[in-house]
Structure formats: C-alpha cells, structure tokens
MISEZA-150665 format. One record per residue: residue number from 1; x negated, y, z negated of N, C-alpha, C, O in turn. Coordinates in nm, 4 decimals, padded with zeros to 6 digits. Layout:
// MISEZA-150665
(NUM (X Y Z) (X Y Z) (X Y Z) (X Y Z)),
...
***
This chain:
// MISEZA-150665
(1 (01.1143 -06.2680 08.5200) (01.0312 -06.1634 08.5731) (01.0248 -06.0457 08.4760) (00.9185 -05.9879 08.4535)),
(2 (01.1353 -06.0127 08.4214) (01.1422 -05.9012 08.3269) (01.0641 -05.9326 08.1998) (01.0000 -05.8445 08.1424)),
(3 (01.0695 -06.0576 08.1564) (00.9983 -06.0999 08.0375) (00.8470 -06.0949 08.0627) (00.7699 -06.0565 07.9747)),
(4 (00.8067 -06.1332 08.1807) (00.6649 -06.1300 08.2144) (00.6116 -05.9865 08.2151) (00.5018 -05.9613 08.1655)),
(5 (00.6864 -05.8948 08.2695) (00.6459 -05.7531 08.2734) (00.6363 -05.6972 08.1315) (00.5432 -05.6234 08.0995)),
(6 (00.7312 -05.7322 08.0485) (00.7302 -05.6886 07.9094) (00.6062 -05.7430 07.8385) (00.5406 -05.6727 07.7615)),
(7 (00.5763 -05.8690 07.8662) (00.4588 -05.9306 07.8054) (00.3304 -05.8602 07.8515) (00.2396 -05.8385 07.7713)),
(8 (00.3227 -05.8253 07.9782) (00.2062 -05.7539 08.0312) (00.1928 -05.6166 07.9664) (00.0832 -05.5746 07.9295)),
(9 (00.3046 -05.5481 07.9531) (00.3026 -05.4157 07.8896) (00.2597 -05.4247 07.7438) (00.1817 -05.3421 07.6965)),
(10 (00.3105 -05.5243 07.6730) (00.2727 -05.5408 07.5332) (00.1232 -05.5743 07.5206) (00.0556 -05.5258 07.4298)),
(11 (00.0741 -05.6554 07.6100) (-00.0683 -05.6887 07.6102) (-00.1518 -05.5640 07.6377) (-00.2542 -05.5406 07.5736)),
(12 (-00.1068 -05.4858 07.7326) (-00.1776 -05.3612 07.7658) (-00.1770 -05.2649 07.6473) (-00.2780 -05.2013 07.6173)),
(13 (-00.0635 -05.2550 07.5812) (-00.0525 -05.1678 07.4634) (-00.1464 -05.2167 07.3536) (-00.2147 -05.1363 07.2902)),
(14 (-00.1504 -05.3480 07.3306) (-00.2378 -05.4061 07.2299) (-00.3848 -05.3747 07.2600) (-00.4613 -05.3363 07.1715)),
(15 (-00.4215 -05.3920 07.3857) (-00.5599 -05.3643 07.4254) (-00.5954 -05.2177 07.4060) (-00.7053 -05.1848 07.3613)),
(16 (-00.5036 -05.1319 07.4393) (-00.5273 -04.9885 07.4229) (-00.5370 -04.9525 07.2750) (-00.6172 -04.8675 07.2364)),
(17 (-00.4558 -05.0167 07.1930) (-00.4637 -04.9914 07.0493) (-00.5978 -05.0373 06.9938) (-00.6553 -04.9700 06.9083)),
(18 (-00.6477 -05.1491 07.0404) (-00.7783 -05.1977 06.9962) (-00.8874 -05.0974 07.0343) (-00.9746 -05.0644 06.9539)),
(19 (-00.8803 -05.0505 07.1573) (-00.9771 -04.9502 07.2018) (-00.9677 -04.8243 07.1174) (-01.0689 -04.7656 07.0794)),
(20 (-00.8459 -04.7842 07.0890) (-00.8245 -04.6650 07.0078) (-00.8794 -04.6829 06.8672) (-00.9420 -04.5918 06.8130)),
(21 (-00.8564 -04.7998 06.8078) (-00.9091 -04.8272 06.6742) (-01.0614 -04.8291 06.6747) (-01.1243 -04.7787 06.5816)),
(22 (-01.1208 -04.8864 06.7778) (-01.2667 -04.8887 06.7873) (-01.3226 -04.7471 06.7992) (-01.4236 -04.7137 06.7373)),
(23 (-01.2564 -04.6654 06.8788) (-01.2980 -04.5261 06.8944) (-01.2842 -04.4502 06.7624) (-01.3706 -04.3697 06.7276)),
(24 (-01.1764 -04.4754 06.6895) (-01.1573 -04.4113 06.5598) (-01.2667 -04.4535 06.4611) (-01.3138 -04.3718 06.3820)),
(25 (-01.3068 -04.5803 06.4656) (-01.4141 -04.6282 06.3780) (-01.5445 -04.5559 06.4098) (-01.6175 -04.5146 06.3197)),
(26 (-01.5727 -04.5413 06.5388) (-01.6954 -04.4710 06.5770) (-01.6911 -04.3256 06.5325) (-01.7909 -04.2729 06.4834)),
(27 (-01.5775 -04.2609 06.5490) (-01.5638 -04.1215 06.5074) (-01.5757 -04.1077 06.3563) (-01.6356 -04.0125 06.3062)),
(28 (-01.5183 -04.2032 06.2844) (-01.5285 -04.2005 06.1388) (-01.6742 -04.2154 06.0951) (-01.7201 -04.1456 06.0047)),
(29 (-01.7460 -04.3065 06.1597) (-01.8873 -04.3246 06.1291) (-01.9669 -04.1991 06.1584) (-02.0534 -04.1602 06.0798)),
(30 (-01.9385 -04.1357 06.2706) (-02.0062 -04.0117 06.3071) (-01.9758 -03.9018 06.2055) (-02.0655 -03.8284 06.1640)),
(31 (-01.8501 -03.8909 06.1659) (-01.8116 -03.7889 06.0677) (-01.8809 -03.8139 05.9339) (-01.9241 -03.7193 05.8680)),
(32 (-01.8917 -03.9397 05.8939) (-01.9593 -03.9714 05.7682) (-02.1075 -03.9347 05.7746) (-02.1627 -03.8818 05.6781)),
(33 (-02.1719 -03.9626 05.8882) (-02.3131 -03.9260 05.9027) (-02.3299 -03.7746 05.9017) (-02.4239 -03.7225 05.8417)),
(34 (-02.2400 -03.7051 05.9672) (-02.2485 -03.5588 05.9688) (-02.2267 -03.5024 05.8285) (-02.2933 -03.4065 05.7895)),
(35 (-02.1355 -03.5601 05.7536) (-02.1111 -03.5145 05.6171) (-02.2347 -03.5373 05.5305) (-02.2736 -03.4501 05.4528)),
(36 (-02.2962 -03.6551 05.5443) (-02.4161 -03.6854 05.4664) (-02.5290 -03.5892 05.5033) (-02.6027 -03.5423 05.4165)),
(37 (-02.5414 -03.5610 05.6305) (-02.6456 -03.4676 05.6754) (-02.6200 -03.3268 05.6212) (-02.7125 -03.2594 05.5757)),
(38 (-02.4953 -03.2835 05.6263) (-02.4606 -03.1505 05.5743) (-02.4870 -03.1430 05.4241) (-02.5333 -03.0408 05.3735)),
(39 (-02.4576 -03.2508 05.3543) (-02.4817 -03.2538 05.2101) (-02.6320 -03.2457 05.1805) (-02.6741 -03.1771 05.0873)),
(40 (-02.7112 -03.3156 05.2601) (-02.8564 -03.3123 05.2442) (-02.9109 -03.1723 05.2703) (-02.9973 -03.1242 05.1971)),
(41 (-02.8606 -03.1078 05.3739) (-02.9022 -02.9706 05.4057) (-02.8627 -02.8760 05.2929) (-02.9395 -02.7869 05.2566)),
(42 (-02.7442 -02.8947 05.2379) (-02.6977 -02.8109 05.1275) (-02.7885 -02.8273 05.0057) (-02.8225 -02.7292 04.9395)),
(43 (-02.8275 -02.9504 04.9766) (-02.9177 -02.9755 04.8633) (-03.0527 -02.9068 04.8846) (-03.1075 -02.8463 04.7924)),
(44 (-03.1056 -02.9165 05.0062) (-03.2328 -02.8496 05.0363) (-03.2181 -02.6986 05.0225) (-03.3077 -02.6316 04.9711)),
(45 (-03.1064 -02.6456 05.0678) (-03.0827 -02.5022 05.0587) (-03.0779 -02.4561 04.9132) (-03.1333 -02.3518 04.8785)),
(46 (-03.0122 -02.5332 04.8300) (-03.0059 -02.4987 04.6880) (-03.1442 -02.5027 04.6237) (-03.1763 -02.4187 04.5396)),
(47 (-03.2254 -02.5996 04.6628) (-03.3609 -02.6084 04.6081) (-03.4447 -02.4888 04.6510) (-03.5207 -02.4341 04.5711)),
(48 (-03.4312 -02.4484 04.7761) (-03.5049 -02.3312 04.8257) (-03.4605 -02.2057 04.7523) (-03.5432 -02.1222 04.7156)),
(49 (-03.3313 -02.1921 04.7310) (-03.2807 -02.0753 04.6595) (-03.3316 -02.0729 04.5156) (-03.3630 -01.9662 04.4629)),
(50 (-03.3399 -02.1880 04.4526) (-03.3911 -02.1934 04.3151) (-03.5378 -02.1507 04.3112) (-03.5790 -02.0767 04.2219)),
(51 (-03.6165 -02.1977 04.4083) (-03.7575 -02.1569 04.4127) (-03.7688 -02.0075 04.4401) (-03.8519 -01.9393 04.3801)),
(52 (-03.6858 -01.9565 04.5301) (-03.6889 -01.8132 04.5597) (-03.6545 -01.7316 04.4359) (-03.7156 -01.6280 04.4100)),
(53 (-03.5580 -01.7780 04.3607) (-03.5184 -01.7078 04.2388) (-03.6350 -01.7005 04.1405) (-03.6596 -01.5961 04.0802)),
(54 (-03.7061 -01.8113 04.1249) (-03.8186 -01.8106 04.0312) (-03.9311 -01.7205 04.0825) (-03.9977 -01.6543 04.0029)),
(55 (-03.9530 -01.7171 04.2136) (-04.0561 -01.6300 04.2700) (-04.0206 -01.4826 04.2491) (-04.1081 -01.4014 04.2190)),
(56 (-03.8942 -01.4483 04.2647) (-03.8514 -01.3099 04.2440) (-03.8691 -01.2709 04.0976) (-03.9119 -01.1594 04.0679)),
(57 (-03.8368 -01.3615 04.0068) (-03.8553 -01.3325 03.8640) (-04.0020 -01.3067 03.8327) (-04.0351 -01.2130 03.7601)),
(58 (-04.0896 -01.3901 03.8877) (-04.2334 -01.3716 03.8658) (-04.2791 -01.2382 03.9238) (-04.3561 -01.1651 03.8615)),
(59 (-04.2306 -01.2078 04.0435) (-04.2648 -01.0805 04.1066) (-04.2217 -00.9613 04.0242) (-04.2956 -00.8635 04.0129)),
(60 (-04.1041 -00.9681 03.9671) (-04.0561 -00.8580 03.8817) (-04.1440 -00.8410 03.7586) (-04.1773 -00.7290 03.7200)),
(61 (-04.1808 -00.9520 03.6980) (-04.2651 -00.9448 03.5785) (-04.4015 -00.8864 03.6115) (-04.4558 -00.8059 03.5357)),
(62 (-04.4561 -00.9273 03.7245) (-04.5867 -00.8747 03.7658) (-04.5766 -00.7253 03.7924) (-04.6641 -00.6489 03.7515)),
(63 (-04.4718 -00.6834 03.8597) (-04.4563 -00.5411 03.8920) (-04.4358 -00.4559 03.7678) (-04.4767 -00.3398 03.7654)),
(64 (-04.3738 -00.5110 03.6657) (-04.3562 -00.4371 03.5407) (-04.4919 -00.4044 03.4799) (-04.5071 -00.3018 03.4135)),
(65 (-04.5897 -00.4899 03.5017) (-04.7238 -00.4676 03.4498) (-04.8064 -00.3830 03.5469) (-04.8774 -00.2918 03.5047)),
(66 (-04.7975 -00.4126 03.6748) (-04.8834 -00.3495 03.7750) (-04.8487 -00.2023 03.7976) (-04.9392 -00.1194 03.8073)),
(67 (-04.7226 -00.1685 03.8061) (-04.6834 -00.0298 03.8365) (-04.7336 00.0680 03.7310) (-04.7903 00.1708 03.7681)),
(68 (-04.7162 00.0422 03.6022) (-04.7721 00.1365 03.5042) (-04.9244 00.1484 03.5138) (-04.9783 00.2581 03.4990)),
(69 (-04.9938 00.0380 03.5383) (-05.1393 00.0431 03.5531) (-05.1768 00.1300 03.6728) (-05.2667 00.2135 03.6630)),
(70 (-05.1087 00.1109 03.7855) (-05.1358 00.1926 03.9038) (-05.1071 00.3400 03.8780) (-05.1821 00.4271 03.9220)),
(71 (-04.9999 00.3671 03.8075) (-04.9649 00.5052 03.7757) (-05.0746 00.5699 03.6902) (-05.1144 00.6837 03.7151)),
(72 (-05.1228 00.4970 03.5902) (-05.2303 00.5487 03.5055) (-05.3566 00.5721 03.5881) (-05.4240 00.6736 03.5705)),
(73 (-05.3892 00.4793 03.6780) (-05.5074 00.4952 03.7623) (-05.4957 00.6153 03.8559) (-05.5922 00.6892 03.8754)),
(74 (-05.3778 00.6342 03.9133) (-05.3561 00.7501 04.0011) (-05.3714 00.8791 03.9214) (-05.4355 00.9733 03.9681)),
(75 (-05.3140 00.8846 03.8030) (-05.3270 01.0035 03.7194) (-05.4735 01.0273 03.6795) (-05.5195 01.1415 03.6784)),
(76 (-05.5452 00.9219 03.6474) (-05.6845 00.9331 03.6091) (-05.7700 00.9836 03.7257) (-05.8528 01.0730 03.7078)),
(77 (-05.7499 00.9262 03.8453) (-05.8254 00.9707 03.9625) (-05.7900 01.1152 03.9958) (-05.8774 01.1936 04.0330)),
(78 (-05.6637 01.1504 03.9829) (-05.6230 01.2892 04.0070) (-05.6904 01.3828 03.9070) (-05.7378 01.4899 03.9447)),
(79 (-05.6948 01.3441 03.7834) (-05.7603 01.4257 03.6798) (-05.9087 01.4393 03.7091) (-05.9663 01.5469 03.6935)),
(80 (-05.9709 01.3288 03.7521) (-06.1138 01.3352 03.7866) (-06.1366 01.4293 03.9034) (-06.2280 01.5117 03.9001)),
(81 (-06.0539 01.4178 04.0070) (-06.0729 01.5004 04.1258) (-06.0409 01.6480 04.0980) (-06.1205 01.7369 04.1281)),
(82 (-05.9263 01.6711 04.0417) (-05.8803 01.8093 04.0260) (-05.9328 01.8734 03.8963) (-05.9520 01.9949 03.8904)),
(83 (-05.9549 01.7949 03.7971) (-06.0030 01.8492 03.6696) (-06.1487 01.8915 03.6772) (-06.1843 01.9974 03.6255)),
(84 (-06.2313 01.8139 03.7385) (-06.3731 01.8443 03.7467) (-06.4045 01.9480 03.8536) (-06.5040 02.0200 03.8454)),
(85 (-06.3172 01.9540 03.9546) (-06.3400 02.0527 04.0622) (-06.2868 02.1897 04.0212) (-06.3236 02.2918 04.0793)),
(86 (-06.2026 02.1903 03.9238) (-06.1466 02.3181 03.8756) (-06.0368 02.3717 03.9676) (-06.0137 02.4924 03.9748)),
(87 (-05.9709 02.2816 04.0365) (-05.8658 02.3258 04.1296) (-05.7350 02.3410 04.0558) (-05.6340 02.3773 04.1161)),
***
C-alpha cells in the first residue's frame, strides 16, 4: 500500500513537472517574441531619429540663409517707409 501511494505521488510529481516545463516553454517563446518586437521598435526609433537629425540640419542651413535676407528686407522696408516720409 505504501509503495502504491509513493508511485502515485511520483507520477503526480512527474505530470506536474511536465506541465511546468510546457508552461516554461510557452513563456520562453513569449519572451522571445517580445524581445524581437522591442528590437524592431528600437530599430524604427533609431531610423526616425536619424531622419529627424537630417531634417534639423537642413532647417538650420535654410535659416542661416533666410534670416539675413529677412533682416535686410525689414531694414529696406523700414528705410522706404521712414526715409521717404521724413519721419
């Protein structure tokens, strides 16, 4: 009787270990998919940042040209308005 109970307990333990291993496999698979997804998101983020960096550089170059032109135009319009009116 004691041997039979021991055998039942060992069988139960074995079954539980199998279930546990199966659950661990599923969790490992889920973790691997999440890691791959996070890596993909990180790659996309880096690409977006690289494009943003190039856009900012272009914007700076354009502003280096545009601001002096605008300043000259403002001074010219001011001279036209105030110079010709005699103010």
